[in-house]
Each structure stands twice: as C-alpha cells, then as structure tokens.
N, C-alpha and C positions, 0 to 999 in steps of 0.2 A: 438350358440355353448357354451357348458359349459366350465368354466375355467379349469376343469380337463383335457380337451383335448388340451389346448394350449401347445405349445412346449417351454421348458425352453430356447432353443436356441434363440427363438425370443426375449426374455428378454435380453439375452447376446448381441445379435446384436444391440438392442436399446441402451444398456449401453455402447457399444463400440463406438457409434457415439456421443461422448461427444462434445458439442460445445466448441470452443476455449474460453479461458478466455479473457474478453474484455481488450484491451490495450488503455490507455488514449491517447487522442490527444494532451495533454499538454506536454511540454518538461519534460523529466525524470530527474529532479534535485534530487540529493541525497547528504546526508551528508556522512562523512567517515563511520559512523556506518551503515547507510543505504546501502552503497555500499558493506560493509562486509556482511550484511544480505542477499542481493541479491546474492552474490557469494556463501553463505552457502546454500541458497535455490536452486541455480543452481546445486551445487554439490549433494545435496539430490535428485534432479530430475534426474540427470545422474545416480546415484546409483539405484534409483527406476526403471529407464528404463532398466539398465543392469540386475537387478534382474528379471524384468518381461520378458525380452528377453531370459534369460537363464532358466526360469521356464519350466518344462517339459509339463505343461498343458496349454500353451499359447492358443491353439485352444479351450480349454475348458473354460478358464476364460480370455476373451478378455478385460474385464473392467480394469484390472490392467495395461495392456499394453496401453490401450487408455488413462487412467488417467496419466500414466507416460509420454507418448508422448505429451499430451496436456500441462502438467506442464513443460516439457523440452522446448517446443516451447515458452511458456510464459516467463520463466526465462531467456532463451537465448536472447530473444528479449529485455527484460528489461535490461539485462547486456550490450547488444550491444548499447543501447540508453542512458545508464546512463551517467549523466554529474555531476561529482564531483563538488560541489559548496561550496566554503568556502570563503565568502566575507571577506575582511579585516575588523576587528572590528571598528565600529564607535560608540563611547560612547553614550549611551542613544538612539540609533537609532534601530528600529525594523528591523531585517534582517533575511534571511533564516538561519536556524540552531541555532538561538538564542532563549532563553527562555524569554517569555513576561509575565508580571504580570499586570492584569487589575482590575479595581474596577468598579463594576456595580452600577447602580442607587440605588439599594436597599442596598448597602454597602458590598455585597459579593465580595470577592477577588478571582480571578481565575488566575492560572498560567498554561502556556502551552508552548511547544516548537514547532517551525515551522520547518517541515521536508518534505521530499519527499512523494509522494503518497503511495508507498509500505511500507514505514516506519511508516506511521501515525497510531496511536492507541489512540483515544480520551480517552478511559478508563484509560490509563496509562499516560495521559498528553501530548500527541503529536498530532498535527493536520497537515494536508496536507497544503502545501502552496497555493493550489487552493481552499481551503475551504473559505466560506464567512467570517469567523472570521479572518483568516490569511490575506485575501485580504484587509480587512478593516484596519488592523494595519500595514501591511508591508510598510516600508519607513517612518513611523511616528516616533515621538520623545516622550520621557518621558514627561508627562504633557499634551500631546494632547488628545482631546476628539473626539471620532469617533462614528459613528452610526453602531450598530450591531443588526440586526433583529428588527429594529425600535426603539431600545433603545440606550441611550448614555452610553459609557464606557470610562473610563479614563485610559490611559497607565501610570502606576505608577512605573514600573521598567523594565529594560531590562538587561539580563545577557548573 
C-alpha cells in the first residue's frame, strides 16, 4: 500500500500512546533547588494538561494530551517521592548537595555539585548522586585519593 493511502489518524493514535517516562529505582533525594525545580515542572505539567484538556481539537490532536498526561504522571510521582536532603555540614567531607573539586592524574581540576537525579546536569557542573563519579567520592574527605573509571583522582576541596 502506498504511503499516500495511510490515514493521518493512525499516526495520531501512535503518538497518543507515548510510553511513560522511566522512574528511577533509587531514592529520590533532592536539594532545596531540586525540589523547587520539580514543583515548577509539576506546575508546568498541570498547566499543559489543562490547556490540552480545554483545547477544542482534542480528538484531532491527541499527542498534546498524551504528552501532558505522561508528564503530569511523571512529575506527580517525582514530587510524591522527593526526599529533601540537607545533611549537616561536615568540614572537608563530600556529601549530597556539596560542591567537590577533584584533581585528575593529568593535572586537570574538575568541580561538580552532587545533586538528585532530576536536578543533574553535567554540562552545567552538577552530577547525580548515583553517578559513578559521585558514588566514588561520597563520604570521602579532602586529600583522599579514589578510583574513577580506572584512574586515580584526588579530592582537593569541598564547599
């Protein structure tokens, strides 16, 4: 059958069956900023759902409703499971929510903040607490040397 004879409705039906966004099996630890970001995403998802629901052409464009419903389920779940985590500061100790500076074997210095999964953005300097890098340094102290991806790194500062 030629593509010219396929019905657009079939594409809409497929788009409306969006799979749920995967939810991590790890505890949903969040910083205060991470919790605020989840609440903002939840509010945006509620607004998108309301807009999709009130649109006159819901039967014509089911993708907007499906996307809004999927996002609303995801952010509602993430908000419900969020655990605000603010450990008491321990000088020189790598903890959730703190910024860590490491020195690699080749002399490069890298700085990153350890945050929750939804808040992580490696390009802007934040990594998830379940990432291999964060797991290697969590609980360690300034001056400790740890293995990361088969190479040694030294923790040189914690803020």
